[in-house]
N, C-alpha and C positions, 0 to 999 in steps of 0.2 A: 607559493600559491596558497590561497585560502582553502580551508578544510571543510567548507560548508557547501559543497557542490550540490547537495540534495536537500537544502533547506529552502522552503518557499514561504516568504512572508510578504505582507503588503500586496502590491499589485501582482507580484509573482504568483501568489496563491490563486488569484482570479485567472491569470493566464494559464496556470496549471490545469484548471478545470476546463477552460475554454478550448485549449488546443490539445491537451493530452487526454482529457476525459473521454471524448468519443473515439479517439484513435486507439487508446490502450486499455482503458478501465471499464467502459460501459459494457462491452460484451461479457467480460468476466464477472462484472457485478450482477448482471441478470442471471448468469449461469450459477454463480455461487448462491444467491438467494433462493433460486428455484430448486436447488439440489437439497435443501434442508427440509426434513420432515417437520411440518408445523403442527402436528398433533400433540396435545398435552404440553404445550409451551406457554408459559406465563410471563417469562422475563428473558429478554435478549440483550446482550452487551456486544457492542462493536468496538474493537480496538483499532487505532490508527485509521479513523474513518475518513480523514482527508476532507475533500470537498463534498462528501455525501453521496458519491455515486452508488455505493452499496446500500447506504442507509435508506435511500428512496425505495429500493426494491425489497429491502427487509421489511419496511413498513407496509408495503403492498402484500408481502407474503405473510406477515404476522400482524394482522389488523388489531386495533384496540378492541378489548382492553388489555391486550398483551403489552407489557411494559417494554419500551425500546430505549436504550441508553446508548448514545453515540459519543465516543471519546477520541481525543487526539492530543498529542503533546503541543501542537501548534494552535494557539488561540486564533491566529489569522485564518488558518485553514477551516477551523470550526465556524468562524464568522461567515465565511463563504457558504459553507454547507447550510448553516441555519438560515441565511438570507435566501438562498435558492430554494430550499425545501419549504420554508415558511409553514412549518407543521408543529403546532403547539403540543401535539401528542408525543413528540420525540424530545427526550431530555438530552441536551448537549453539554458535555463537561470536559474541561481540560484535565487530562489524566496521563500519568506516566505508566505505560503498560508493564513496567518492571516493578512498580510500587503502587498498585491500585488501592484506592481508598475504600472500596466496597468490602462488606463483611463476607466471611466464608459462606459458601453454599447459598449464593444469592440468585444466580442465573441458571436457566435451563440450557441456554445456548450462548456460546461466545464465538464471535466471528472476527477474523482479521484478514483483510485482503491486501497483499503486497506491503505488509508493514513489518513483519518479523525480522526481515533482513537488516533493518536500521537500528535494532536494539543493541546497545553495547554488550549486554548480558542476555543472550537469547534464551538460555535455559532458565534464567530467573523469570523471564517473561512467560515461558511455558508453565512454570510452577505457579505463577500468579493466576494464569488463566484457569488452571486446575483448581486452585484454592477457591476462586469465586464461583465455580460451577457447583450446582447441586449434585448429589450422588446420581450417577447415570446420565449426567449432562454431556453435551457434545461441544467440542472445540473444532471449528472448521477454519482453516487458514490456507492461503495461496501464496506461492512464491514464483518468481520468474525462472525460466530455464536459462542456461548459459547463452550468451549473445551469439555464439557460433551456430546455434540452432534456430535463431530468429533473424532472418535476412535483413530486415530494416535496422535492427539494433546493431547487427554486425557492421553494416555500412556506416552508421553514425559513429559508434563507439570504437570499434576495432580499426576500421579503414580510414576514417576521417580525423577523429579527435586524438586517439592514442598516439599516433606518430608525431604529433607536435610536442609531446612531453616524454620523449624517450629517456631523458635524464631525471625525470620526476618519478615519484612513486605512483604509478598508474593504477595500482590495485584499488584505490579508493574510487576510481571511475566506474568500477564494476561491482560496487557494493550491492546494488539492487539485484544483481544476477548471481550472487555468491552462494545462495542456498538452493542449488539445483540437484544436489545428491539426495535422492529419496532415502537411501539406506542410512545416511547420516541423520536426516530429519526424523525418520522413524525411530532411530536409536535414542535421540534426544527426547522424543515424546515418551518413550518407555522409561527412560531414566527419570523423567519428571513425575512419573506415576500414572500415566495414561495407559489404559488397556484397549484392546481391539483397535489398534492403530492401522489405518489404511491410507494408501496414497494412490493418486490417479493423475495421469498426464492428460491435460486438456488443451486442445489447440483450437483457438477461435480467431476470427478476423475482425479487426476494427475498421473504421472508415474515417476519411478526412475529406473536406470539401475541395481541397486543392493541395498541390505540392507545397505551396507557400505556407499553408497551415501546418504541415508536417515540419517544415524547416523552423517555423516560429516555435512550435511546441518542443521540439527536441534540441534546438540550438539557440536561435536568436532571443526567444523569450524564456529560455530555460536558465536557471541559476548557473548551471555549468557553462553555458554559452556566454553568459555575462562575465563570468570569471575569466574566460579566454579572451574576450574582447577588451576587458579592462587591463589585462596583462598579456598582450599579444606576443606570441613567439615570433622570431624574426621572419620565418617563412609563411606566416599567416597573411593571406591576401584578402582584402575586403573591397567590396564595390561601393 
């Protein structure tokens, strides 16, 4: 099996925003942006901005002349974000969060929603975030809880998808949900050099126009679902 279950390029990047954006990301994007104190902020960096769900709300929260730079490793995802937002006041750049091109002490705030889990070297990513922050700056990031605590994800990943691949390494299917231990995350933050580390569990509810939209977003139009359909297990039934 291919190892790119969570890479979204081309049409998949647009589908990601269309189907998963309202369901999974929009509620947390609003909450994340609104939770950040916007006083004395002159420059904001977003890591792993994807299709710009958080970016839009960061721009509303931190209005010009505050500098807003939105970055992602995927040029295709950035293209979707730039097209949808159509905002010349936002700088979009392809960047590796583990090797940022920005100078030390550049930003007052660094934000990363549901991106840290995908970094091969997560602590290097944390150190880079700290490096580009000004003294006293803030790094705000979110990660998913384990699938067992999220009924929809448990149904899709644990109950439906995982049983098809009992002989395969299924750990990779759960990469987005691997950083749910707040004690581990807080420890990594302190090791990277952050002070005043805090964590909070936030439970929000997204929406979808139909069950079909959910199936498209989490399976049929998802890169993981395509991988399954391209290499169907013997017991996979399709209509």
